[in-house]
VMD Tcl script that builds the backbone (N, CA, C; Angstrom):
set m [mol new atoms 396]
animate dup $m
set s [atomselect $m all]
$s set {name element resname resid chain x y z} {
  {N N MET 1 A -3.049 149.179 -157.692}
  {CA C MET 1 A -3.474 150.042 -158.198}
  {C C MET 1 A -4.482 149.681 -159.338}
  {N N GLY 2 A -3.776 148.520 -159.661}
  {CA C GLY 2 A -4.962 147.648 -160.881}
  {C C GLY 2 A -6.124 147.551 -160.075}
  {N N GLY 3 A -6.312 146.974 -159.045}
  {CA C GLY 3 A -7.581 146.513 -158.841}
  {C C GLY 3 A -8.183 147.468 -158.338}
  {N N GLN 4 A -7.957 149.006 -157.989}
  {CA C GLN 4 A -8.866 149.802 -157.641}
  {C C GLN 4 A -9.407 150.326 -159.095}
  {N N GLN 5 A -8.381 150.055 -159.997}
  {CA C GLN 5 A -9.106 150.628 -161.325}
  {C C GLN 5 A -10.452 149.545 -161.934}
  {N N ALA 6 A -10.193 148.341 -161.610}
  {CA C ALA 6 A -10.950 147.519 -161.751}
  {C C ALA 6 A -12.465 147.318 -161.093}
  {N N VAL 7 A -12.721 147.497 -159.909}
  {CA C VAL 7 A -13.620 148.022 -158.764}
  {C C VAL 7 A -14.273 149.317 -159.729}
  {N N VAL 8 A -13.466 150.265 -160.091}
  {CA C VAL 8 A -14.414 151.705 -160.647}
  {C C VAL 8 A -15.035 151.280 -161.964}
  {N N THR 9 A -14.026 150.486 -162.607}
  {CA C THR 9 A -15.088 149.788 -164.034}
  {C C THR 9 A -15.855 148.876 -163.557}
  {N N ASP 10 A -15.999 148.158 -162.833}
  {CA C ASP 10 A -16.772 147.342 -162.571}
  {C C ASP 10 A -18.409 148.311 -161.991}
  {N N SER 11 A -18.012 148.654 -160.740}
  {CA C SER 11 A -19.118 149.683 -160.566}
  {C C SER 11 A -19.951 150.432 -161.659}
  {N N ALA 12 A -19.184 151.149 -162.377}
  {CA C ALA 12 A -19.491 152.256 -163.501}
  {C C ALA 12 A -20.390 150.968 -164.530}
  {N N ALA 13 A -19.692 149.810 -164.869}
  {CA C ALA 13 A -20.764 148.808 -165.852}
  {C C ALA 13 A -21.941 148.900 -164.917}
  {N N ALA 14 A -21.937 148.456 -163.623}
  {CA C ALA 14 A -22.994 147.999 -162.864}
  {C C ALA 14 A -24.224 149.266 -163.179}
  {N N GLY 15 A -23.618 150.133 -162.602}
  {CA C GLY 15 A -24.709 151.595 -163.024}
  {C C GLY 15 A -25.182 151.403 -164.075}
  {N N ARG 16 A -24.371 151.359 -165.374}
  {CA C ARG 16 A -25.467 151.361 -166.751}
  {C C ARG 16 A -25.918 150.379 -166.788}
  {N N VAL 17 A -25.589 149.140 -166.062}
  {CA C VAL 17 A -26.801 148.427 -166.738}
  {C C VAL 17 A -28.326 148.233 -165.725}
  {N N ALA 18 A -28.205 148.990 -164.461}
  {CA C ALA 18 A -28.792 149.326 -163.465}
  {C C ALA 18 A -29.850 150.262 -164.360}
  {N N ARG 19 A -29.611 151.101 -164.918}
  {CA C ARG 19 A -30.304 152.342 -165.851}
  {C C ARG 19 A -30.997 151.811 -166.364}
  {N N LYS 20 A -30.000 150.936 -167.528}
  {CA C LYS 20 A -30.725 150.333 -168.804}
  {C C LYS 20 A -31.651 149.842 -168.265}
  {N N ARG 21 A -31.761 148.411 -167.466}
  {CA C ARG 21 A -33.077 148.115 -166.923}
  {C C ARG 21 A -33.768 148.687 -166.059}
  {N N GLY 22 A -33.420 149.652 -165.769}
  {CA C GLY 22 A -34.841 150.529 -165.080}
  {C C GLY 22 A -35.335 151.310 -166.239}
  {N N ARG 23 A -35.081 151.770 -167.242}
  {CA C ARG 23 A -35.601 152.542 -168.498}
  {C C ARG 23 A -36.375 151.203 -169.189}
  {N N ARG 24 A -35.838 150.066 -169.505}
  {CA C ARG 24 A -36.643 148.976 -169.910}
  {C C ARG 24 A -37.840 148.399 -169.102}
  {N N ILE 25 A -38.032 148.549 -167.651}
  {CA C ILE 25 A -38.979 148.137 -166.903}
  {C C ILE 25 A -39.882 149.304 -167.170}
  {N N GLN 26 A -39.487 150.594 -166.990}
  {CA C GLN 26 A -40.272 151.923 -167.299}
  {C C GLN 26 A -41.200 151.834 -168.865}
  {N N GLU 27 A -40.482 151.408 -169.671}
  {CA C GLU 27 A -40.869 151.210 -170.778}
  {C C GLU 27 A -42.152 150.131 -170.847}
  {N N ILE 28 A -41.703 149.290 -170.510}
  {CA C ILE 28 A -42.652 147.920 -170.246}
  {C C ILE 28 A -43.757 148.601 -169.682}
  {N N VAL 29 A -43.691 149.171 -168.380}
  {CA C VAL 29 A -44.629 149.588 -167.519}
  {C C VAL 29 A -45.590 150.090 -168.276}
  {N N THR 30 A -45.287 151.635 -168.943}
  {CA C THR 30 A -46.164 152.397 -169.750}
  {C C THR 30 A -46.515 151.910 -170.687}
  {N N THR 31 A -45.996 150.887 -171.485}
  {CA C THR 31 A -46.884 150.309 -172.456}
  {C C THR 31 A -47.997 149.683 -171.975}
  {N N ALA 32 A -47.711 148.693 -170.869}
  {CA C ALA 32 A -48.774 147.864 -170.638}
  {C C ALA 32 A -49.791 148.921 -169.888}
  {N N ALA 33 A -49.326 149.925 -169.229}
  {CA C ALA 33 A -50.690 150.579 -168.545}
  {C C ALA 33 A -51.248 151.394 -169.731}
  {N N GLU 34 A -50.940 151.984 -170.959}
  {CA C GLU 34 A -51.625 152.392 -171.991}
  {C C GLU 34 A -52.621 151.247 -172.733}
  {N N LEU 35 A -52.413 149.810 -172.815}
  {CA C LEU 35 A -52.948 148.721 -173.317}
  {C C LEU 35 A -53.980 148.582 -172.248}
  {N N PHE 36 A -53.803 148.310 -170.939}
  {CA C PHE 36 A -54.731 148.009 -169.991}
  {C C PHE 36 A -55.835 149.041 -169.957}
  {N N GLY 37 A -55.284 150.250 -169.927}
  {CA C GLY 37 A -56.150 151.826 -169.953}
  {C C GLY 37 A -57.029 151.661 -170.882}
  {N N ALA 38 A -56.632 151.141 -172.258}
  {CA C ALA 38 A -57.457 151.259 -173.596}
  {C C ALA 38 A -58.421 150.305 -173.748}
  {N N ARG 39 A -57.851 149.184 -173.216}
  {CA C ARG 39 A -58.504 147.694 -173.811}
  {C C ARG 39 A -59.133 146.982 -172.475}
  {N N GLY 40 A -58.781 147.423 -171.474}
  {CA C GLY 40 A -59.456 146.835 -170.476}
  {C C GLY 40 A -58.918 145.548 -169.977}
  {N N TYR 41 A -58.596 145.444 -168.607}
  {CA C TYR 41 A -57.415 144.364 -168.273}
  {C C TYR 41 A -57.419 142.654 -168.919}
  {N N ASP 42 A -58.984 142.337 -169.013}
  {CA C ASP 42 A -59.485 140.937 -169.842}
  {C C ASP 42 A -58.649 141.222 -171.102}
  {N N ALA 43 A -58.961 142.248 -171.687}
  {CA C ALA 43 A -58.818 142.381 -173.132}
  {C C ALA 43 A -57.129 142.559 -173.490}
  {N N VAL 44 A -56.326 142.045 -172.614}
  {CA C VAL 44 A -54.746 142.242 -172.713}
  {C C VAL 44 A -54.194 141.096 -172.371}
  {N N SER 45 A -52.794 140.638 -173.234}
  {CA C SER 45 A -52.336 139.871 -172.923}
  {C C SER 45 A -50.906 139.989 -172.686}
  {N N LEU 46 A -50.126 139.139 -172.354}
  {CA C LEU 46 A -48.651 139.619 -172.121}
  {C C LEU 46 A -47.957 139.498 -173.808}
  {N N GLU 47 A -48.324 138.843 -175.048}
  {CA C GLU 47 A -48.354 138.686 -175.964}
  {C C GLU 47 A -48.391 139.722 -176.698}
  {N N ASP 48 A -49.858 140.529 -176.360}
  {CA C ASP 48 A -50.301 141.875 -177.265}
  {C C ASP 48 A -48.919 142.935 -176.440}
  {N N VAL 49 A -48.803 143.093 -175.138}
  {CA C VAL 49 A -47.670 143.702 -174.906}
  {C C VAL 49 A -46.259 143.709 -175.383}
  {N N ALA 50 A -45.936 142.488 -175.588}
  {CA C ALA 50 A -44.768 142.491 -176.299}
  {C C ALA 50 A -44.474 142.353 -177.683}
  {N N ASP 51 A -45.555 142.458 -178.294}
  {CA C ASP 51 A -45.781 142.688 -179.700}
  {C C ASP 51 A -45.520 144.166 -179.740}
  {N N ARG 52 A -46.251 145.104 -178.608}
  {CA C ARG 52 A -46.215 146.576 -179.000}
  {C C ARG 52 A -45.174 146.982 -178.693}
  {N N LEU 53 A -44.300 146.370 -177.898}
  {CA C LEU 53 A -42.806 146.614 -177.333}
  {C C LEU 53 A -41.737 146.066 -178.545}
  {N N ASP 54 A -42.038 145.382 -179.504}
  {CA C ASP 54 A -41.505 144.447 -180.469}
  {C C ASP 54 A -40.567 143.614 -179.825}
  {N N VAL 55 A -40.958 143.016 -178.744}
  {CA C VAL 55 A -39.898 142.332 -178.047}
  {C C VAL 55 A -40.675 140.439 -177.993}
  {N N THR 56 A -39.890 139.609 -177.484}
  {CA C THR 56 A -40.662 138.154 -177.079}
  {C C THR 56 A -41.592 138.505 -175.808}
  {N N LYS 57 A -42.450 137.637 -175.886}
  {CA C LYS 57 A -43.215 137.335 -174.464}
  {C C LYS 57 A -42.418 136.862 -173.294}
  {N N GLY 58 A -41.318 136.196 -173.602}
  {CA C GLY 58 A -40.545 135.569 -173.063}
  {C C GLY 58 A -39.585 136.566 -172.258}
  {N N SER 59 A -39.202 137.501 -172.736}
  {CA C SER 59 A -38.180 138.677 -172.435}
  {C C SER 59 A -38.868 139.130 -171.575}
  {N N LEU 60 A -40.767 139.400 -171.642}
  {CA C LEU 60 A -41.392 140.437 -170.116}
  {C C LEU 60 A -41.227 139.492 -169.236}
  {N N TYR 61 A -41.099 138.162 -169.236}
  {CA C TYR 61 A -41.362 137.150 -168.196}
  {C C TYR 61 A -40.078 137.204 -167.129}
  {N N TYR 62 A -38.705 138.123 -167.925}
  {CA C TYR 62 A -37.695 137.901 -167.298}
  {C C TYR 62 A -37.624 139.376 -166.236}
  {N N TYR 63 A -39.078 139.858 -166.650}
  {CA C TYR 63 A -38.732 141.383 -165.700}
  {C C TYR 63 A -40.324 140.987 -164.723}
  {N N PHE 64 A -41.085 140.164 -165.018}
  {CA C PHE 64 A -42.394 140.388 -164.622}
  {C C PHE 64 A -42.924 138.842 -164.783}
  {N N ALA 65 A -43.362 138.273 -163.523}
  {CA C ALA 65 A -43.567 136.880 -163.426}
  {C C ALA 65 A -44.958 136.536 -164.305}
  {N N SER 66 A -46.125 137.626 -164.317}
  {CA C SER 66 A -47.106 137.508 -164.849}
  {C C SER 66 A -47.837 138.463 -165.053}
  {N N LYS 67 A -49.169 138.176 -166.074}
  {CA C LYS 67 A -49.942 139.862 -166.123}
  {C C LYS 67 A -50.343 140.321 -164.788}
  {N N ASP 68 A -50.496 139.776 -163.719}
  {CA C ASP 68 A -51.181 140.509 -162.593}
  {C C ASP 68 A -50.405 141.602 -162.037}
  {N N GLU 69 A -48.835 141.050 -161.907}
  {CA C GLU 69 A -48.011 141.397 -161.722}
  {C C GLU 69 A -47.522 142.617 -162.242}
  {N N LEU 70 A -47.667 142.724 -163.811}
  {CA C LEU 70 A -47.511 143.805 -164.730}
  {C C LEU 70 A -48.290 144.749 -164.608}
  {N N VAL 71 A -49.654 143.894 -164.422}
  {CA C VAL 71 A -50.671 145.274 -164.028}
  {C C VAL 71 A -50.544 145.697 -162.505}
  {N N THR 72 A -50.092 145.092 -161.735}
  {CA C THR 72 A -50.194 145.992 -160.416}
  {C C THR 72 A -48.980 146.650 -160.438}
  {N N ALA 73 A -47.727 146.209 -161.023}
  {CA C ALA 73 A -46.377 147.417 -161.198}
  {C C ALA 73 A -47.092 148.687 -161.992}
  {N N ALA 74 A -47.853 148.634 -162.974}
  {CA C ALA 74 A -48.295 149.792 -163.819}
  {C C ALA 74 A -48.801 150.686 -163.026}
  {N N ILE 75 A -50.175 150.048 -162.163}
  {CA C ILE 75 A -51.128 151.047 -161.354}
  {C C ILE 75 A -50.015 151.507 -160.053}
  {N N GLU 76 A -48.979 150.848 -159.645}
  {CA C GLU 76 A -48.181 151.160 -158.760}
  {C C GLU 76 A -47.255 152.550 -158.989}
  {N N THR 77 A -46.782 152.226 -160.516}
  {CA C THR 77 A -45.747 153.070 -160.977}
  {C C THR 77 A -46.491 154.600 -161.487}
  {N N LEU 78 A -47.839 154.649 -161.893}
  {CA C LEU 78 A -48.202 155.635 -162.278}
  {C C LEU 78 A -48.814 156.348 -161.055}
  {N N GLY 79 A -49.432 155.698 -160.240}
  {CA C GLY 79 A -50.088 156.051 -158.955}
  {C C GLY 79 A -49.068 157.092 -158.281}
  {N N ASN 80 A -47.711 156.285 -158.028}
  {CA C ASN 80 A -46.713 156.973 -156.965}
  {C C ASN 80 A -45.827 158.216 -158.113}
  {N N GLU 81 A -46.067 158.252 -159.369}
  {CA C GLU 81 A -45.583 159.271 -159.964}
  {C C GLU 81 A -46.166 160.490 -159.987}
  {N N TRP 82 A -47.696 160.308 -159.745}
  {CA C TRP 82 A -48.805 161.292 -159.628}
  {C C TRP 82 A -48.423 161.828 -158.536}
  {N N THR 83 A -48.848 160.979 -157.562}
  {CA C THR 83 A -48.808 161.312 -155.839}
  {C C THR 83 A -47.367 161.962 -155.651}
  {N N ASP 84 A -46.288 161.653 -156.248}
  {CA C ASP 84 A -45.034 162.232 -155.949}
  {C C ASP 84 A -45.110 163.754 -156.538}
  {N N ARG 85 A -45.446 163.650 -157.878}
  {CA C ARG 85 A -45.894 165.152 -158.261}
  {C C ARG 85 A -46.521 166.091 -157.844}
  {N N LEU 86 A -47.773 165.422 -157.479}
  {CA C LEU 86 A -48.995 166.438 -156.583}
  {C C LEU 86 A -48.512 166.839 -155.036}
  {N N GLU 87 A -47.256 165.884 -154.617}
  {CA C GLU 87 A -46.993 166.392 -153.297}
  {C C GLU 87 A -45.800 167.538 -153.345}
  {N N ARG 88 A -45.222 167.371 -154.478}
  {CA C ARG 88 A -44.393 168.828 -154.670}
  {C C ARG 88 A -44.791 170.220 -155.458}
  {N N LEU 89 A -46.146 169.700 -155.589}
  {CA C LEU 89 A -47.147 171.089 -156.216}
  {C C LEU 89 A -47.153 172.346 -155.177}
  {N N PRO 90 A -46.329 173.663 -155.456}
  {CA C PRO 90 A -46.598 174.641 -154.214}
  {C C PRO 90 A -47.959 174.679 -154.159}
  {N N ALA 91 A -48.666 174.900 -154.988}
  {CA C ALA 91 A -50.090 175.733 -154.923}
  {C C ALA 91 A -50.717 174.768 -154.060}
  {N N ALA 92 A -50.455 173.531 -153.753}
  {CA C ALA 92 A -51.478 172.865 -152.946}
  {C C ALA 92 A -50.870 172.892 -151.396}
  {N N ALA 93 A -50.174 173.856 -150.898}
  {CA C ALA 93 A -49.319 174.367 -149.480}
  {C C ALA 93 A -49.872 175.539 -149.011}
  {N N GLU 94 A -50.563 176.426 -150.308}
  {CA C GLU 94 A -51.260 177.744 -150.197}
  {C C GLU 94 A -52.424 177.864 -150.254}
  {N N GLY 95 A -53.117 178.640 -149.227}
  {CA C GLY 95 A -53.980 179.196 -149.691}
  {C C GLY 95 A -55.250 178.403 -148.829}
  {N N SER 96 A -56.717 178.673 -148.804}
  {CA C SER 96 A -57.893 177.920 -148.242}
  {C C SER 96 A -58.097 176.565 -148.461}
  {N N PRO 97 A -58.189 175.432 -148.053}
  {CA C PRO 97 A -58.463 174.110 -148.004}
  {C C PRO 97 A -58.888 174.166 -149.542}
  {N N ALA 98 A -60.290 174.741 -149.867}
  {CA C ALA 98 A -60.784 174.540 -150.963}
  {C C ALA 98 A -59.823 175.139 -151.967}
  {N N GLU 99 A -59.229 175.874 -151.873}
  {CA C GLU 99 A -58.096 176.420 -152.858}
  {C C GLU 99 A -57.007 175.100 -153.427}
  {N N ARG 100 A -56.848 175.014 -152.421}
  {CA C ARG 100 A -55.788 173.849 -152.462}
  {C C ARG 100 A -56.125 172.331 -153.158}
  {N N LEU 101 A -57.515 172.041 -153.087}
  {CA C LEU 101 A -57.767 171.158 -153.200}
  {C C LEU 101 A -58.034 171.401 -155.064}
  {N N ARG 102 A -58.402 172.495 -155.240}
  {CA C ARG 102 A -58.929 172.754 -156.657}
  {C C ARG 102 A -57.364 172.805 -157.314}
  {N N ALA 103 A -56.487 173.215 -156.496}
  {CA C ALA 103 A -55.098 173.135 -157.477}
  {C C ALA 103 A -54.648 171.621 -157.125}
  {N N LEU 104 A -54.979 170.609 -156.402}
  {CA C LEU 104 A -54.522 169.397 -156.610}
  {C C LEU 104 A -55.449 168.974 -157.751}
  {N N LEU 105 A -56.427 168.948 -158.052}
  {CA C LEU 105 A -57.230 168.426 -158.723}
  {C C LEU 105 A -57.262 168.871 -160.202}
  {N N ARG 106 A -56.791 169.915 -160.534}
  {CA C ARG 106 A -56.364 170.792 -161.767}
  {C C ARG 106 A -55.371 169.926 -162.365}
  {N N GLU 107 A -54.150 169.793 -161.444}
  {CA C GLU 107 A -52.986 168.906 -161.790}
  {C C GLU 107 A -53.027 167.698 -162.011}
  {N N HIS 108 A -53.759 167.427 -161.091}
  {CA C HIS 108 A -54.054 165.780 -161.214}
  {C C HIS 108 A -54.646 165.362 -162.510}
  {N N ILE 109 A -55.699 166.249 -163.012}
  {CA C ILE 109 A -56.455 166.009 -164.476}
  {C C ILE 109 A -55.679 166.358 -165.571}
  {N N GLY 110 A -54.889 167.852 -165.628}
  {CA C GLY 110 A -53.749 167.758 -166.544}
  {C C GLY 110 A -52.802 166.717 -166.512}
  {N N ILE 111 A -52.536 166.174 -165.685}
  {CA C ILE 111 A -51.305 165.290 -165.672}
  {C C ILE 111 A -51.834 164.049 -166.506}
  {N N ALA 112 A -53.123 163.735 -165.742}
  {CA C ALA 112 A -54.108 162.497 -166.513}
  {C C ALA 112 A -53.880 162.633 -168.119}
  {N N VAL 113 A -54.492 163.878 -168.174}
  {CA C VAL 113 A -55.051 163.946 -169.922}
  {C C VAL 113 A -53.888 164.133 -170.850}
  {N N ARG 114 A -52.904 165.628 -170.205}
  {CA C ARG 114 A -51.627 165.491 -171.388}
  {C C ARG 114 A -51.031 164.461 -171.560}
  {N N GLU 115 A -50.562 163.692 -170.275}
  {CA C GLU 115 A -49.285 162.669 -170.239}
  {C C GLU 115 A -49.696 161.497 -170.214}
  {N N TYR 116 A -50.770 161.138 -169.890}
  {CA C TYR 116 A -51.312 159.466 -169.391}
  {C C TYR 116 A -52.551 159.319 -170.307}
  {N N PRO 117 A -52.789 159.581 -171.349}
  {CA C PRO 117 A -54.622 159.403 -171.303}
  {C C PRO 117 A -55.177 158.259 -171.564}
  {N N ALA 118 A -54.165 157.214 -172.386}
  {CA C ALA 118 A -54.712 156.100 -172.522}
  {C C ALA 118 A -54.370 155.355 -171.334}
  {N N ALA 119 A -53.889 155.441 -170.295}
  {CA C ALA 119 A -53.940 154.781 -169.339}
  {C C ALA 119 A -54.844 155.086 -168.362}
  {N N LEU 120 A -55.403 156.071 -168.186}
  {CA C LEU 120 A -56.653 156.450 -167.640}
  {C C LEU 120 A -57.552 155.567 -166.889}
  {N N GLY 121 A -57.873 154.692 -167.710}
  {CA C GLY 121 A -58.754 153.010 -167.866}
  {C C GLY 121 A -58.117 152.307 -166.210}
  {N N LEU 122 A -57.126 152.369 -166.234}
  {CA C LEU 122 A -56.389 151.776 -165.259}
  {C C LEU 122 A -56.684 151.902 -163.580}
  {N N PHE 123 A -57.013 153.229 -163.652}
  {CA C PHE 123 A -57.672 153.241 -162.853}
  {C C PHE 123 A -59.229 153.329 -161.671}
  {N N LEU 124 A -60.126 152.964 -163.115}
  {CA C LEU 124 A -61.225 152.370 -162.945}
  {C C LEU 124 A -61.315 151.241 -162.806}
  {N N VAL 125 A -61.089 150.808 -161.665}
  {CA C VAL 125 A -60.619 149.461 -161.046}
  {C C VAL 125 A -62.120 148.393 -161.502}
  {N N PRO 126 A -62.129 147.573 -162.554}
  {CA C PRO 126 A -63.057 146.621 -162.492}
  {C C PRO 126 A -63.505 145.705 -161.155}
  {N N GLU 127 A -64.314 144.978 -161.055}
  {CA C GLU 127 A -64.306 143.705 -160.289}
  {C C GLU 127 A -63.033 142.647 -160.551}
  {N N ASN 128 A -63.325 142.348 -161.476}
  {CA C ASN 128 A -61.992 141.250 -161.869}
  {C C ASN 128 A -60.214 141.775 -161.974}
  {N N TRP 129 A -59.904 142.659 -161.226}
  {CA C TRP 129 A -58.442 143.437 -161.383}
  {C C TRP 129 A -57.883 142.218 -160.715}
  {N N PRO 130 A -56.804 141.904 -160.307}
  {CA C PRO 130 A -56.302 140.885 -159.609}
  {C C PRO 130 A -56.237 141.729 -158.168}
  {N N ALA 131 A -56.316 140.628 -157.287}
  {CA C ALA 131 A -56.763 141.227 -155.759}
  {C C ALA 131 A -54.699 142.052 -155.509}
  {N N GLU 132 A -53.980 141.600 -155.926}
  {CA C GLU 132 A -52.505 142.830 -155.734}
  {C C GLU 132 A -52.962 143.925 -155.701}
}
mol reanalyze $m
mol bondsrecalc $m
mol representation Tube
mol addrep $m
């Protein structure tokens, strides 16, 4: 019986660690997105992201191998979140094609302006973004 208790405890601990890691990654990606969006890719270093988060640059390397990997994660994370939310929008499934498109655009712009205004620049893909 003691073995079962240890497995449950280990499983619960592993779940907490995974959730904490996920929250930390989300915090890093959100901060990076804001910085890249506001200043542009070339003007932001991993040191800048680390300073904003009040962590060491080395701790960022624990989660992301490079600046290119971090900016790619930021673009993918924001893009996926927006896409998921837009796909769940009830107004996008009703009405004429023009009405559905207007509903999607209204929601898309609303998300961007209300929730991620500093990150909008991420989607203005300059020629010097990493290939990923």
